[in-house]
C-alpha positions in Angstrom: 61.8 3.7 88.9 59.1 6.1 90.3 56.3 7.6 88.1 54.8 11.0 88.6 52.2 13.4 86.7 54.3 16.6 85.3 52.2 19.7 85.0 53.8 23.0 83.6 52.3 26.3 84.5 53.5 29.1 82.2 51.2 32.1 83.9 47.9 32.3 86.2 45.6 31.1 84.0 47.7 27.8 83.4 48.2 27.4 87.0 44.3 27.2 87.2 44.4 24.8 84.8 46.3 22.6 86.9 44.7 23.1 90.3 41.9 21.3 87.9 44.5 18.3 86.9 45.1 17.5 90.2 41.5 17.8 91.7 40.7 14.9 89.0 43.7 13.0 89.3 43.2 13.0 92.9 39.0 12.0 92.3 40.4 9.1 89.7 42.5 7.8 92.8 45.9 8.4 91.3 49.0 6.8 93.4 51.4 9.0 91.3 53.2 12.0 92.8 51.9 15.1 91.0 54.6 18.1 90.3 54.2 21.1 88.6 56.6 23.4 86.9 55.7 26.9 87.3 57.2 29.9 85.2 58.0 33.3 86.7 55.4 34.7 85.3 53.1 33.3 87.7 51.5 35.0 90.6 52.8 34.6 93.8 49.2 33.9 95.0 49.1 31.1 92.5 52.0 29.5 93.7 51.0 29.5 97.3 47.6 27.8 96.1 49.5 25.5 94.0 51.6 24.4 96.8 48.5 23.6 99.0 47.5 21.2 96.9 50.5 19.7 95.0 53.4 17.8 96.7 56.1 18.8 94.8 56.4 22.3 92.7 59.8 23.4 91.1 60.1 27.3 89.4 61.1 27.5 85.7 62.3 30.0 83.3 59.9 31.9 81.2 59.1 29.5 78.2 58.9 31.9 75.3 55.7 31.0 73.2 55.6 31.6 69.2 52.8 31.5 67.0 53.1 29.5 64.3 
């Protein structure tokens, strides 16, 4: 069974957080794959930047977030 780190970027701010996570995981020497689920709300430049640093990425539908 393969293992991977999975992160979610629902917008451009979360995409920046995903980049920080990738950097931290690689600095720590992870041997696992890194995958990002990215929503349609993220701008194309955020997608392009993530693609440069992530091994795999897939699009996901917009996830509604409600405050409770």
